[in-house]
DRENFITI-850361 format. One record per atom (N, C-alpha, C): residue number from 1; atom name; y, x negated, z. Coordinates in Angstrom, 2 decimals. Example, Ala and Ser with C-alpha at 12.3 -4.5 7.8 and 13.67 -1.06 7.14 Angstrom:
- k,a,Y,X,Z
- 1,N,-5.69,-13.19,7.80 .
- 1,CA,-4.50,-12.30,7.80 .
- 1,C,-3.30,-13.20,7.80 .
- 2,N,-2.25,-12.85,7.08 .
- 2,CA,-1.06,-13.67,7.14 .
- 2,C,0.03,-12.90,7.87 .
This chain:
- k,a,Y,X,Z
- 1,N,-21.83,2.79,15.63 .
- 1,CA,-21.49,1.44,15.19 .
- 1,C,-20.03,1.39,14.79 .
- 2,N,-19.33,0.29,15.07 .
- 2,CA,-17.93,0.18,14.69 .
- 2,C,-17.78,0.12,13.17 .
- 3,N,-16.64,0.62,12.68 .
- 3,CA,-16.38,0.59,11.24 .
- 3,C,-16.21,-0.84,10.77 .
- 4,N,-16.73,-1.12,9.60 .
- 4,CA,-16.56,-2.45,9.02 .
- 4,C,-15.09,-2.67,8.70 .
- 5,N,-14.62,-3.87,8.92 .
- 5,CA,-13.23,-4.16,8.63 .
- 5,C,-13.11,-5.07,7.42 .
- 6,N,-11.98,-4.98,6.78 .
- 6,CA,-11.63,-5.83,5.66 .
- 6,C,-10.34,-6.53,6.05 .
- 7,N,-9.87,-7.42,5.21 .
- 7,CA,-8.61,-8.12,5.48 .
- 7,C,-7.54,-7.57,4.55 .
- 8,N,-6.39,-7.26,5.14 .
- 8,CA,-5.26,-6.72,4.36 .
- 8,C,-4.68,-7.81,3.47 .
- 9,N,-4.65,-7.56,2.15 .
- 9,CA,-4.02,-8.53,1.25 .
- 9,C,-2.49,-8.37,1.28 .
- 10,N,-1.79,-9.33,0.74 .
- 10,CA,-0.34,-9.23,0.59 .
- 10,C,-0.07,-8.44,-0.68 .
- 11,N,0.45,-7.22,-0.54 .
- 11,CA,0.68,-6.36,-1.70 .
- 11,C,2.14,-5.99,-1.89 .
- 12,N,3.04,-6.52,-1.06 .
- 12,CA,4.46,-6.24,-1.20 .
- 12,C,4.94,-6.75,-2.56 .
- 13,N,5.75,-5.96,-3.22 .
- 13,CA,6.32,-6.21,-4.55 .
- 13,C,5.31,-6.00,-5.68 .
- 14,N,4.16,-5.43,-5.36 .
- 14,CA,3.20,-5.08,-6.40 .
- 14,C,3.40,-3.62,-6.80 .
- 15,N,2.99,-3.29,-8.00 .
- 15,CA,2.89,-1.91,-8.44 .
- 15,C,1.95,-1.20,-7.46 .
- 16,N,2.27,0.02,-7.06 .
- 16,CA,1.47,0.73,-6.05 .
- 16,C,0.01,0.88,-6.46 .
- 17,N,-0.25,1.21,-7.71 .
- 17,CA,-1.63,1.36,-8.16 .
- 17,C,-2.38,0.04,-8.05 .
- 18,N,-1.74,-1.05,-8.48 .
- 18,CA,-2.36,-2.37,-8.40 .
- 18,C,-2.61,-2.76,-6.95 .
- 19,N,-1.68,-2.41,-6.06 .
- 19,CA,-1.84,-2.72,-4.63 .
- 19,C,-3.04,-1.96,-4.05 .
- 20,N,-3.16,-0.68,-4.40 .
- 20,CA,-4.30,0.11,-3.92 .
- 20,C,-5.60,-0.47,-4.46 .
- 21,N,-5.60,-0.90,-5.71 .
- 21,CA,-6.80,-1.51,-6.29 .
- 21,C,-7.17,-2.79,-5.55 .
- 22,N,-6.16,-3.59,-5.20 .
- 22,CA,-6.43,-4.85,-4.49 .
- 22,C,-7.02,-4.59,-3.11 .
- 23,N,-6.50,-3.58,-2.42 .
- 23,CA,-7.04,-3.20,-1.11 .
- 23,C,-8.49,-2.76,-1.26 .
- 24,N,-8.77,-1.97,-2.30 .
- 24,CA,-10.14,-1.53,-2.55 .
- 24,C,-11.06,-2.72,-2.84 .
- 25,N,-10.55,-3.69,-3.59 .
- 25,CA,-11.35,-4.90,-3.88 .
- 25,C,-11.70,-5.65,-2.60 .
- 26,N,-10.85,-5.50,-1.57 .
- 26,CA,-11.10,-6.16,-0.29 .
- 26,C,-12.03,-5.34,0.61 .
- 27,N,-12.48,-4.17,0.13 .
- 27,CA,-13.49,-3.43,0.86 .
- 27,C,-13.05,-2.14,1.54 .
- 28,N,-11.80,-1.73,1.37 .
- 28,CA,-11.33,-0.48,1.97 .
- 28,C,-10.93,0.47,0.85 .
- 29,N,-11.57,1.62,0.78 .
- 29,CA,-11.33,2.56,-0.31 .
- 29,C,-10.04,3.33,-0.13 .
- 30,N,-9.75,3.78,1.09 .
- 30,CA,-8.61,4.68,1.32 .
- 30,C,-7.45,3.97,2.00 .
- 31,N,-6.29,3.99,1.33 .
- 31,CA,-5.03,3.53,1.94 .
- 31,C,-4.02,4.65,1.78 .
- 32,N,-2.96,4.61,2.56 .
- 32,CA,-1.94,5.65,2.53 .
- 32,C,-0.65,5.04,2.00 .
- 33,N,0.24,5.88,1.48 .
- 33,CA,1.53,5.42,1.01 .
- 33,C,2.59,6.47,1.34 .
- 34,N,3.84,6.01,1.37 .
- 34,CA,4.94,6.92,1.66 .
- 34,C,6.18,6.48,0.90 .
- 35,N,7.12,7.39,0.76 .
- 35,CA,8.39,7.13,0.08 .
- 35,C,9.28,6.33,1.03 .
- 36,N,9.50,5.06,0.72 .
- 36,CA,10.27,4.18,1.60 .
- 36,C,11.76,4.50,1.62 .
- 37,N,12.23,5.39,0.74 .
- 37,CA,13.64,5.78,0.76 .
- 37,C,13.90,6.81,1.86 .
- 38,N,12.84,7.40,2.41 .
- 38,CA,13.00,8.44,3.42 .
- 38,C,13.16,9.82,2.83 .
- 39,N,13.11,9.93,1.50 .
- 39,CA,13.29,11.23,0.85 .
- 39,C,12.03,12.09,0.87 .
- 40,N,10.90,11.51,1.26 .
- 40,CA,9.67,12.28,1.38 .
- 40,C,8.99,12.63,0.07 .
- 41,N,9.32,11.93,-0.99 .
- 41,CA,8.70,12.23,-2.29 .
- 41,C,7.24,11.78,-2.28 .
- 42,N,6.43,12.53,-3.02 .
- 42,CA,5.00,12.21,-3.15 .
- 42,C,4.82,11.16,-4.24 .
- 43,N,3.85,10.31,-4.07 .
- 43,CA,3.54,9.30,-5.08 .
- 43,C,2.44,9.86,-5.98 .
- 44,N,2.84,10.72,-6.91 .
- 44,CA,1.89,11.39,-7.80 .
- 44,C,1.33,10.40,-8.81 .
- 45,N,2.20,9.68,-9.50 .
- 45,CA,1.78,8.67,-10.48 .
- 45,C,2.01,7.30,-9.84 .
- 46,N,0.98,6.75,-9.21 .
- 46,CA,1.12,5.52,-8.43 .
- 46,C,1.63,4.35,-9.24 .
- 47,N,1.42,4.36,-10.55 .
- 47,CA,1.85,3.23,-11.37 .
- 47,C,3.36,3.21,-11.59 .
- 48,N,4.08,4.25,-11.16 .
- 48,CA,5.54,4.28,-11.28 .
- 48,C,6.25,3.87,-9.99 .
- 49,N,5.51,3.33,-9.04 .
- 49,CA,6.07,2.97,-7.74 .
- 49,C,5.82,1.49,-7.46 .
- 50,N,6.71,0.89,-6.67 .
- 50,CA,6.60,-0.51,-6.26 .
- 50,C,6.51,-0.56,-4.74 .
- 51,N,5.56,-1.32,-4.21 .
- 51,CA,5.38,-1.48,-2.77 .
- 51,C,6.49,-2.37,-2.22 .
- 52,N,7.21,-1.86,-1.21 .
- 52,CA,8.28,-2.64,-0.57 .
- 52,C,7.98,-2.97,0.89 .
- 53,N,6.94,-2.36,1.45 .
- 53,CA,6.54,-2.68,2.82 .
- 53,C,5.06,-2.37,2.98 .
- 54,N,4.44,-3.05,3.94 .
- 54,CA,3.03,-2.78,4.20 .
- 54,C,2.76,-2.92,5.69 .
- 55,N,1.88,-2.05,6.17 .
- 55,CA,1.39,-2.11,7.54 .
- 55,C,-0.12,-1.96,7.46 .
- 56,N,-0.87,-2.85,8.06 .
- 56,CA,-0.44,-4.03,8.80 .
- 56,C,-0.07,-5.17,7.84 .
- 57,N,0.35,-6.28,8.42 .
- 57,CA,0.75,-7.43,7.63 .
- 57,C,-0.46,-8.08,6.97 .
- 58,N,-0.19,-8.85,5.93 .
- 58,CA,-1.25,-9.55,5.21 .
- 58,C,-2.05,-10.42,6.18 .
- 59,N,-3.37,-10.42,5.99 .
- 59,CA,-4.25,-11.22,6.84 .
- 59,C,-4.81,-10.47,8.03 .
- 60,N,-4.27,-9.26,8.30 .
- 60,CA,-4.74,-8.46,9.43 .
- 60,C,-5.99,-7.68,9.04 .
- 61,N,-6.87,-7.39,10.00 .
- 61,CA,-8.04,-6.57,9.69 .
- 61,C,-7.61,-5.12,9.43 .
- 62,N,-8.28,-4.47,8.48 .
- 62,CA,-8.01,-3.06,8.17 .
- 62,C,-9.32,-2.30,8.06 .
- 63,N,-9.22,-1.00,8.27 .
- 63,CA,-10.35,-0.09,8.10 .
- 63,C,-9.87,1.06,7.21 .
- 64,N,-10.76,1.98,6.89 .
- 64,CA,-10.39,3.11,6.04 .
- 64,C,-9.18,3.84,6.62 .
- 65,N,-8.14,3.97,5.81 .
- 65,CA,-6.95,4.72,6.19 .
- 65,C,-5.95,3.97,7.03 .
- 66,N,-6.23,2.73,7.43 .
- 66,CA,-5.28,2.02,8.29 .
- 66,C,-4.20,1.27,7.52 .
- 67,N,-4.37,1.09,6.22 .
- 67,CA,-3.36,0.42,5.39 .
- 67,C,-2.32,1.46,4.98 .
- 68,N,-1.05,1.18,5.23 .
- 68,CA,0.03,2.11,4.92 .
- 68,C,1.09,1.36,4.12 .
- 69,N,1.39,1.86,2.93 .
- 69,CA,2.30,1.18,2.02 .
- 69,C,3.56,1.99,1.79 .
- 70,N,4.71,1.37,2.02 .
- 70,CA,5.99,1.99,1.70 .
- 70,C,6.36,1.63,0.27 .
- 71,N,6.78,2.61,-0.51 .
- 71,CA,7.06,2.35,-1.93 .
- 71,C,8.32,3.08,-2.39 .
- 72,N,8.93,2.52,-3.43 .
- 72,CA,10.06,3.16,-4.11 .
- 72,C,9.71,3.25,-5.59 .
- 73,N,10.35,4.17,-6.29 .
- 73,CA,10.10,4.30,-7.72 .
- 73,C,10.64,3.09,-8.46 .
- 74,N,9.98,2.73,-9.54 .
- 74,CA,10.44,1.63,-10.38 .
- 74,C,11.90,1.90,-10.77 .
- 75,N,12.72,0.86,-10.74 .
- 75,CA,14.12,0.98,-11.11 .
- 75,C,15.04,1.30,-9.95 .
- 76,N,14.48,1.70,-8.81 .
- 76,CA,15.31,1.95,-7.63 .
- 76,C,15.55,0.64,-6.89 .
- 77,N,16.64,0.55,-6.14 .
- 77,CA,16.91,-0.68,-5.39 .
- 77,C,15.73,-1.05,-4.49 .
- 78,N,15.38,-2.34,-4.51 .
- 78,CA,14.29,-2.82,-3.67 .
- 78,C,14.46,-4.32,-3.46 .
- 79,N,13.80,-4.89,-2.48 .
- 79,CA,13.95,-6.32,-2.17 .
- 79,C,13.10,-7.24,-3.04 .
- 80,N,12.37,-6.69,-4.00 .
- 80,CA,11.45,-7.51,-4.78 .
- 80,C,12.13,-8.28,-5.91 .
């Protein structure tokens, strides 16, 4: 059977932890994140990061692991 899909919420400019929680509220438990500066840092404490990009865009269907969030640490330059 095909995996159930959820709808990707708009999480850009949200705290990374809050964004992950919102995605979970929409029915997908696992999302991925990366350091949007390109430095490859791990997001150990998600509440210290801000989402600056998301794939796929808001309103798109998502499944487990298909949501990918680019984030920078709080206080770093960002478009938010």
